[in-house]
Each structure stands twice: as C-alpha cells, then as structure tokens.
N, C-alpha and C positions, 0 to 999 in steps of 0.2 A: 849735410845728411838728410836728404829729403825722404820722407816716408812714403810708403806705398801700402794701401789697404784695399782689400777687395771684399765687398759685401756680397754674400751669397744671394743671388737672385735679385740684385739691384744694379742700376746703372751708375757709372762713375760720376762724381760730383766735382765741380771745379774747386781748386785749392782756394782756401780762404773764404769759401761760401758756407752758409749754414746748410746742414743736411735737413731734408724734410723730416718733420717729426715722425711721420708714419713710415719712413724708410728704414731699412735695416741699419743697425749701427755699424760703423767702421767703413763707410764708403769713402772713396778718395781716388787719387791718381798716383802714378809713379811708375818706376821701372822694375820693381821687385818681382819675384816669382809669385805664382799663384798661391793662394792661402789654403790650399788643401781642401778643395771642394770634395764632398763625399757623395758616393752613390746612394741611391735610395736604400739599399740594403745596409750600407754602413751607417746611414743616418738613423735607421731603425734599431741598430744594435745597441745593446746596453753599454753604458759608458765605462764599465769596469766593475770589479768586485767591490761590494760595499757602497756603491754610489747611486744605486737606484732608489726610487722613492720609498721602497719598502724597507730599505736598510735602516737600522737604528741610528738616529742622529744625523742621517744624511739629508741633503737638500730635498725639498718637497716639490714635486712636479705639480702643474696646475690641476690635474685630476685628483690630487691627494690633499686637497685643502679643507676637507670636512673636519669640523672640530672634533677632538677626541681628548681623552684624559692623558696627561703626561705622567709616566711613571716617576719622573724626577721630582714631582710635587710631593712624593712621600719619601720617608727616610730609608725605606727598604726597596732597593732596586729589584727588578725582575730576576729571579734566580731559577735556573733550570732544575728539574727534579733530580735529587741526589747530589747536587753540587756541594752542599755543605759537608756531607759525609766524605765525598771524594776529596775535598780540600783537606780535611783532617787526616785522611789516609795518606795523601801525598806529602803532608808535613812529617808524618811519622815513618814513612817507608824508608828513607835513607838512614834512619836510626833504629831499624828493627832489631839488630843484634843487641844494642845497648838497652832498648826497651825490654827485650827478653831477659837480659841479665838483671835489670832492675826488678822485673816481676819475680824472678827467681829469688832474689834477696828478700822480697816481701813475703813470698811463700814460706821460706825457711824461718823468717821472723815470726810469722803466724803459727808455724808448727811449734816453735819454742814456747810461745805464749800459751797455746792450747794444751801443752803437756802438763801444765800446773795442776789442774783439777784431778787428772789421772794419778799424779803422784800423791795428792791429798787422799784420794780414795785408797790407794795402796798403803799409805801410812796408817790409816784408820783400821782397815780390815786385816792387814798383814803385819805392819811394823809395830803397832802397839801390842798385839798379842805376843809377838816375838820378844819385845822388850820385857814383858812380864816374865818371860822364860829366861831372862838374862842374856838374850841374843840381841845385841845392839846393832848388828850389821844392817838389817833392813832400814831402820830409821836413819842411820848414818848415810846409807845409799840414797834415801829419799831427800835428805837435807842437801847432800852434794849435788844430786840431780836438779833440785829446785834452784840452788844457787847457780848451777851451770846454765840452766834455761834462762834465768834472769839476766845473767851476764851476756849470754849469746843473743838473747832478744835485743838487748841494748846495742851491742856491736852491729848486729844485722840492721837494726833500725837506723843507726848512724850511716852505714854503708848505703842503705836504700835512699836516705834523704840526700846524700851527696850525688848519687847516680841520677836520681830523679831530677835534682836541681840542674844538673848539666844537660839532661835531655830537654827539660823545660826551657832553659835559656837558648839552646840551639834552635828549638822549634820557633820560639818567639822572634829570634833574630832573623830566621828564614822568612817568617810571615811579614815582619816589618819591611824587610827588603823587597818582598814580592809586591806589597802595597805600593811602596815608593816607586819601584821600577814600572809597575803597571800604570800607575797614575801618570807618570811622565810619558808613557807610550800612547796613552789615550789622546784622542784628537781634541783640538781647540773647542769644537762643538760641545764635547762632554764637559769641559771645565767652565764653559760659559753657562751651563745649566746646573752643574753640581758644585755647590759652594766649597771653598777651601776649608771652612769650618767643619763640614761633614767629613772631608778627608782627614782632618786632624783628629776628629772623633774616632774614625775607623782605626787609625794607627796608634791611638793612645788608650782611651777608655775601653774600646772594644778588644784590643789586644790584651789589655790588663785583665779583662774578664776571663780571657782564655788562660792567662797566667795563673789565675786563682784556681781554675779547673784543673790544669795540668799539675800545678804545684801542690795542691791540697785535696781537691775534689776527687781525682782519680785514685789517690792513695786511700781515701776514705771508702770509695766504692770497692776497690779490690779487697781492702781489709774487711768490709762488711760481707762481701760475697764469700771470701775464704772462711771467715768466722762462721757464717751460716752453714756452709757445706761441712766444715770440720766438726763443728759442734753438733750438727744434726746427725752425722755419722756416729760420733761418740755417744750421744744420747741413745740412739737406736741400738748401739752395741751394748751399752750399760743396761738399758731396760727398754724393751720394745714399746711398752705402753706409754711411758713418759716421753719417749722420743717422738712417738706418733702424735701425742697431744701437743708437744711443742711445735712440731712442724705444721700441724693443722691450724695453730694459732696465727700463722703467717698469712692465712687467707684474708682475714679482715685487714691486716696490715697492707697486703698487696692492693686491695681495693682502695685503701686510704691513699697509698702512694700514687696510684693511677689517677685518682681524682685530683690530687695536689698537682701533678704534672700537667693535667689538662688546663687547670685554672692558672697555674703559675706561668705557663708558656706565654699566654696573652699579657699577663701583668709585666713580665720582664721585657717583652718586646716594647710595650708602652714606656717602660722605664728607660730603656736604651734610647728610644726616640727623644724622650724628655731631656736626657743628658746631652744628646747631640744638639738639640735646639739651644741649650744654654751655651754650649761651646761656640756654635755658629754666631749667636748674638754677641758673645764676648769678642770673638775674633773680628767680626764685622765692625764693631764699635772701635776697637783699638786700631784697626787698619784705616778707619776713617776718622781718626781723632781730630784732624785739622778742621774738616767741616763740622764736626760735633762741637768743637770749641767756638768756631766762627759763628754758628747759628744758635749757640747756647742751648744745645739739645740734651744737656746732662740730665735734667729732671725728667724729660720725656723718656730718655733711654733708661733711667732708673726705674720708672714706672713699668716700662715694657719688660725689663729684666726681672723685676719683682714678680710679674705674672708668670714668666717662664720658670723662675726659681721656685715659686709656690707649686707649679705643676710638677716640677722635679721632686719636690718634697712629698707631694701627694702620691706620686707613683712609687717612691721609696716606701712610704707608709703602707701602700697596698701590698708590696712585696713582703714587708715585715708581718702584716696581718695574715697573709697566706701561710707564711712560715710558722707563725704562732698557732694557727688552726691545726696544722699538720703535727706539730710537736705535742700539743694537748691530746689530740686524738690517738697518736701513736703510743704515748705514755699510758693512756687509759687502757688501751688494749694490752700493752706489755705487762703492766702491773696486775691486771685481772688474770692474765695467763699465768704469771709467776705465782700469785697467791693460790690459784686453783691447783697447780702442779705440786706445790709444796704441801698443801693440805692433803691431797690424795696420796702423795708419797709418805707423809708422816703416818697416815692411817695404815698403810701397807706395812711400814716398819713395825708399828704397834702390834699388828697381827702376825708378825714374823715372816711375811712374804717378801720382804725386801731388806737387804743389808743396810746398816746405817752409813757405812762408807760410800755405798752406791748412791744413797739419797744425798749425802753431802756433796759428792762430785756432781750429781745431776743438778742440784740447786745452784752450785757455782757455774755450771755450764749454761743453765737456763738464764741466770743473771747476765752472763756474758753474751748470751744469744741476743738479749734485748738491749744491752748497753749501746751497741752501735746504731740503734734506731735514730738517736739524735744526730749522730755523725752522718747517717744516711740522709737525714734532712739537710745537713750542711752541704752534702754532695749535690742533692737535688737543687738546692739554692744556687750553687755554683754552676751546675749543669744548665739550668734554664737561663741564667744570665749569660753564660758563655754561648749557649745555643742561639739566643737572640743576636748576640754580637757576631758570632761566626756566620750566621745567615746574612747579615749585612755585609760582612767582609767578602763572603762568597759571591754576593750580588755584585759588589764592586769589581771583583776579579773576573766575573763572567762577562763584563762589558767588553765589547770588541771595538777597536778603533774604526771610526767611520771613514778615516783616510788610511786604508791599510797599506802596508809595505808590499811591493810586488814579490811574487814567488820567484820569478826569474828576471831580476833587474837588468836593464839595458844600459850600456855606457853612452854618454854623449859623444857625438862624432868629434874628431880632432878639428880644432879651429885652424883655418888657413893662417899662415904666418902674416902678421901685421893687421889682421882683421880684429877690430875691437868688439867685444861683447858677443852676444848670440841673438839670433832672430827669435821673436816671440809671436805666436799666432793663437788667437782665440777663434776656434772653429765651431760655429753653431752652438755656442755655450748658453746653457740655461741654468739658472740657479735661484733658489729661494730658501730662506731660513725657516726652521720649523715653527718659529713663533709668528710667521706672517706669510703673505703671498710671495710670488716671484719678484725678485729684485732685478734679475736679468732675464727678460722673457726670451730673447734670442740675441746673441751678441757675437759679431764677427769683427776681428781686428787683426791687423798685421803691424808689428813694430820691427823695422829693419835693424840688423845688428849695429850697435854703436849709437843709436839714436836716443836722445834725451827727450822724453815726452812728459809734459805736465798735464794733469787731469784735474779739471775744475768743475764745479757745479754745486747746486744747492744740497743741503743735508738730505740724505736718503736717495740721492741720485744714482748711487751704485759705485761711487769712486773707491771706497775702502773695500767693498766686495770684490771689485776687480783686482785690487792689490792682494787680498787674501787668497783668492783663487790662484794667482800667479805664484805666491809663496807656498801654495798647497797646504794652507791651513784647512781648507775645505776642498772637496772634489765637486765638480759640476754635476747636476742631475741629468744633464744632457750635453752632448758635444765634447770637445777636447780642448785642452790647453797644451800647446806644443812649444818645445824649446829646441831650436834647430831641428825641427821635424820629429822630435821624440816626445810622445805623450808623457806629461809629468807623472802620471800613474805608473809608468814603467821605469822610473828612475829610483835607485836605491837612496837611502837617506844621505850618505856621504856625497854621492854624485849630485843630488839635488841641492845640498847646501853649498857645494862648490860652484853650482850654477846660479843659484838665486839666494840673495840675502835681503832681509827686510829690516829697516831701521824705523821703529815706531815713534809716535809722538812722545810716549812716556820716557823713552831712553832708560830702560830699567837697568840699574846696577845692583849687583849682588854684594852682600857683606864680604869684605876682603880688600886687598890692596888695589890701587889703580892699575898696576901692571897686570894683576890677575884678571881684572875686568876687561882690559884691552885684549889679553891673550885668549879670551873666549872665542875670538874670531879664528884663531889658529893656535891651539894649545901647545903645539911643539915649537912655537916661535921662540927665538932667543931674546934676551933683554935688549940687545942692540936693535933687533928688528922691531920690537915693541916701541922703543924710543924713536926709531926712524918714522914709524907710522904716526906717532903723536906729533913729531916735528912737522911732517907733511901736512897734517890737519891744522896746525897752529895751536896745539894744546900743550906743547912742551913747556912753555914758559910758566903757565899757571900750575902745572903739575910739579915742576921743579921748585916752585915757591911754597908748596905744601910742607908741613912739618917734617915729613919723612920722604918727600919726593914721591917717586913711583911706588914706594913701599908704604905709603899712607893708607890706612884703612878708611874706606869711604863710608863704612857703617851701613845700617839698614837702608835699603833702597837708594844708596848714594846720598843720604841726607847731609853729609859733611860738606858737599860742594853744591854750587848753584845749578839751576836748571840748564842754563846755557853751557856750563862746564860739563854737566852730565851728557848733554847732547854731543859735545865735542869728543868725549871719551867714546860714546857710541859710534861716532863716525870713524874714529881711529880703529875701533874694533872691526868695523866693516871694511876699512881699507886694508887692514892686516889679513882679513879673510880673502880678499881679492876675488870677489865673485864676478862672473861674467855679466849678471843682471842684478841691478840694485834697485830696491824699492824704498822710497822715502815717503812714509805716511804722515803728512802734516808735521814735518820735522821742526818747523819754526813757529807753530801756531801758539805755543805757550810762552814765547820768549819776548823780552823787551827789545827795544830798538838796537841797543849795542850788542845784546846777545844774538839777535837775529842777523846782524851784519857779520859777526864773527862766524856764525854757523854757515851763512851763505858763502863766505870766503872758503870755508872748509868744504862746502858742497862742490865748489869748482874743482877742487882736488879729487874728492872721492868719486865724482861722476866721470872723470876723464878716462877715456879708453874702455868704456863699458856701456851696455844698454841700460837705460835708467827710466823708471816710472816714478814721477814725483806727484804725489797727491797734495794739492795745495789749496788752502783757504786764503792765504795772503797772496795777493797778486804780485807782490814784489818777488816772490819765489819763482814765478813763471818766467821772468826775464831771462833766466839761464837756459831755458828749454829751446830745443830745435823745433818743437811742434807742440801744439796745444789741442787738447780734446775737451770739449764742453759736453758734460753728460746731463741728462734729464730723463727720469723715469726708466733708468736702465738702458738708455740708448745714447749714442753719440749724435748730438744735434749740430755741433760745429767742429770743424777739423781744419787746422792750418797753422802756419807759423805765427808767433806772437804779433809780428808787424802786420801780417795780413788780416788777422782777426781784429786787432785794434783799429785798423783803418776801415773796417766794415761797419755794418749796421746791426749786427746780431747781438746775442746775449753777452758775449765776452766783451764786446766794445762798450756796452752799457755798464757792465761790471767794472771795467777798467776806468771809465770816466768817473763813476761814483767813487772808486778808490782814490783816483788822482785828486778829486775835489776834496776828499777828506783830509788830504795832506796839506791843503792850503791854509 
C-alpha cells in the first residue's frame, strides 16, 4: 500500500528522503490521483460557514493574530440584545394556555381577598343599624360572604400553587434540556475555553435562581400588581381624596424601587459570578484529585478556595444590604403614608364629612396596599438574581458551533467492492488555534485508501492538530479536508462518524457497564456483536473475569479497570463502529510494556481493512505502519516507509537509534 502525495506547487521528492524544510508539506511520489489542486478563485473562496477568521472560536488566520480580549475570560458570554427576554418568552410560549389559567386563578383569588374590607364597610354602615332594628339579615349575609371569600381564597390559592408548580417544573425541565443539548452541540473549541464548572453552574445554580423567580417571585409580582390596581380602584370609589392620596404615595416608592433595581442588578451579577467561581474551583479540584494528592496541594487548594468562598460571602452580604436598604426605605414611606391618611380620615369623620364604615374600609385597604411592599422586595430580589442567571444562560445558548453542521449534507460515495478504507486529502489546509499563531501554515497531503500512516514529531509539530482536523473537531481556516473527494464540512454527523472515528489517548469510559461502553460505537448492536468485537480485540478474557462480566459497571471514567484495559475497550468500541478511517492519537503513550503489547496486538486487528492515521510518540507503535510522516513546524519534513526512513540519515533515523539504544 504505497502512498502518493502531491504538494501544491512543489516537485516530487524521492521515497525515503527528507523533504526540504522550506518545501510544502506532503510531497512524495506514487500512482494515486491528483490531490485536488484548486484554481485561484477556489483558493480565494472562503472555506465554509463559520470557518473564517472572523467566526467565533474559529481558527485564526495569519492576518488575525493581533492580541484582543477574550470574552471567555469573563463569566458572562456575549449576549445579543433582547436574547434574555426572547429566551424567557420561548420557554413560556408552549405553556401559554396553562399560564393564562394560572393567572386567572390568581386573579380570582385576589378578588376574593379584596372583597373583605368592602364587607366590613357594609357591616358597619348597613348591617349594624339593621341589627338594631332587629333585622339580622344583613349581618348574616356579611358573615356568610366573609366566610365564603375566605374559603374561596384558600381553594383558589391551592389551585394556583399546583398549577404554577407544574408550569415552573416544565419550564425548568425544558431549560435544563436546552442547556445540555446545546452544550453537546457546541464545538470542541468552545469546551476547551469554557470550563465544565461553568456549565455545571449554568445548569444548577442559575436554573435554581429561575426556579425561585417562577415559583415564588412571579406570584408575588402578580399579587402586588393586582392588589395595587384593585385597592386603588376601591379607594377611589370609596373616597376620591383618600384614594388619590394613597396612589400619590407610590411615587416615592417607585423611585425607591427604580434605585434598588439599578444597584441590585450589578450586585447580583457579581454574586452569580462568585458562585460560579466556587463551583469551578470545586469541580476542577475533584476532577484532578490524583495530582492534588500526589503533589500535596490540599493546603494550597484550601487557601485558594477560602479566597473564593470569602468573595462569595461578601457578594451575598452586598445583596442582603441592598435588600435591607430597600425594606427600610419602603416601610418608612408606607408607614408615613398610612399615618397621614388615617389622621386625615379621622378628622373628616369627626366633622361628619366621612362615614365611619368608609374610613374603616379605607384603613384596611391602605394597610393592604402597603403590605405587599416587602413581598415586592422579595420579588425584586428573585428577579435580579434570576435576571443575572438568565443573562448567563442566554449567553451560553447564543453561542454557535464553530464547526457547524451543513444545511444540505452530502453522502459519501459508495466504496468499490473490496476496497479498504477511504482516501483522505488535505488540500491547502491552514489552521491556527485562537490562543496562538498558525500551527499548519499550509498543508497538502494525500493518504490513499487502506493505508496505515504513522505521524511522528516533536511536541507542537502539528500531529494532533492534523488528527483533530481529520476528525472534524475543528475546521481549517483555509483549504479543505476531503474524504473520498467530499469536503468534511459537507458531511452530516451520522455520515461523518461512519466515515471517521478517533480513539484518544485518554480512552474515556462513561459510568455504566462494559457492554454499554463498547456499544457507544454502534448503539443498535446486539450483545453477540459486542462480544464478537471484544474477542477480536483480545478484551474478552479480562471482561469475562470481571465480577459481572460485560454487565460490570466501570464507574466514573472507567476507574474500575486499568488504563490498558480501558484502551482495549475503546478499541472494541471503534471496531464495532467499523469506520472507514480510524485515527489513533497516542493510544499507547500512557501504558506500561505489557499493556502496550496487548494494545498493539489489538491495533493490528482494528486497523485492518481501513485507512488509519496513528499519532505516535513511542516508535514501537510505528512498526505496524505502511508509511511514516515526520512533522516539524506544521510541515512534513520526512515521508517514507519505516524501513526507508530508518535506513536514512534524517530525523526519524536519529529518533529510532535513540529509542533502540534506550532499550539496551
């Protein structure tokens, strides 16, 4: 399986010889087809949606290397104008009928509550005089009406709480699901810059803030608004002067609320950020507990966590102080207004210009008018906290994948019968991470179908970048990566995963059984197919020896089994998926010698009949390859079979001699 590569704009180089460092990567000889040379117009065309240097999180072209602030350094991601309100509306829109029914229950409940003072006024001005005339009917009617309003208010309140709770839980379930699905859909670039602790904070504490708003805050707001409207109307109807005085007293309260909202918005944003930092530190420490214990970092971590915890405490204190200022100010205004209205009303009763029953009803209404002021404060408290949290959630949900799915995906062409794997072509590829300059300044390479290629080189040479571009974890900032002539950007997710699978050094296993972890490669696979893949890899014996065999729970990150066994399970997963192209990224670098040998035997099986790219640090892994590429500075500097390069005088020969001497 001899390879053929064509470097755009460069002459072929002999097999087994080092490529000139200044030449284009990927030169070589062979009999393969051309590597897709592009016209000048094609070369100048953008690489595809979301892949240009201006795209968020995309690779950075050379002209876009000027330093700039990274929005990911803050806890609040850039949020389009109106996104927070649009998110809340979209959450409530599917439930609008239930929301309307819930609001109706609350409206009726408030009507039952506010009828009480009117009944008191009627009893004083009409019922008592009638009782003196031995007419007990009005007082009996008032008593029955009051009891009926009390019972109705309680029943309506119960119905409202149940209906509101169902709406609340449905909204929160929808929101958590959106966060989870969206986080999975975002590109690897996003997750490398946005910590898992922040994601946990978005889906827990921030969602919990919204729960408090929907569960209690909105009820308080609606109750306050309805109370204000109903009581104001009743007061104006009972007595225009006292009603007007009560309504005017809300002007200083409005100014107080406006000032509180302005100051509290900033306080609660800082508090939400402080909470997120505590969660990030906790999650980071627990995920890295092994190096923490190995390097005895417990005291250092304690000190760092203490600083974050104190900041959290201080921000909570700021929120409580703002709330206290609001409560003190609102009660001062309310008590002054009530005292003034009562004194004025009493004076008018004494002069005979106001009935005693009207004054009694007005006093009850005025007291009720200001009673919700503290509840309004609680709503504002929940509102500002939820507003800060919803802003962060909206910022997260506003992020778009930098590796977008195609609008009109193309299928891969049918493979000719008997042909192993698929052809891979890197056509004028350029790529650089946002955190640094270009890793691949220009890269051209052709891998014929069925060829196993080992890629070696020093750290930072571009080996893993090549693998990530082929797996489409990233899109190039220039050029194309082709699979049997189809740009990876044009392949749908299912088609891409059938075409290309990557096994990483970590060999990550999820909590669950061994069988479930292998079946990730093909979820619809039967138990027989799962066991057949494990046997082919050589993992069946150790799996069968586990306490529950294939049904053994491997626990968090596969911690119940060894690193070599995890790697074998990952290979069985890849074999079951049966991709046309397989990428192994340093699959043996963390293993001991026995584990490495077991994995290498498995590699012989899993690589057979497919195109393979093997990123290797250990040169023992290279021996199974048909072809070796030596990379340096994002370019291929040597290209040939293992035997040709070992027999030469280039870098690979020096590496091989050093490795062989280390074994003596």
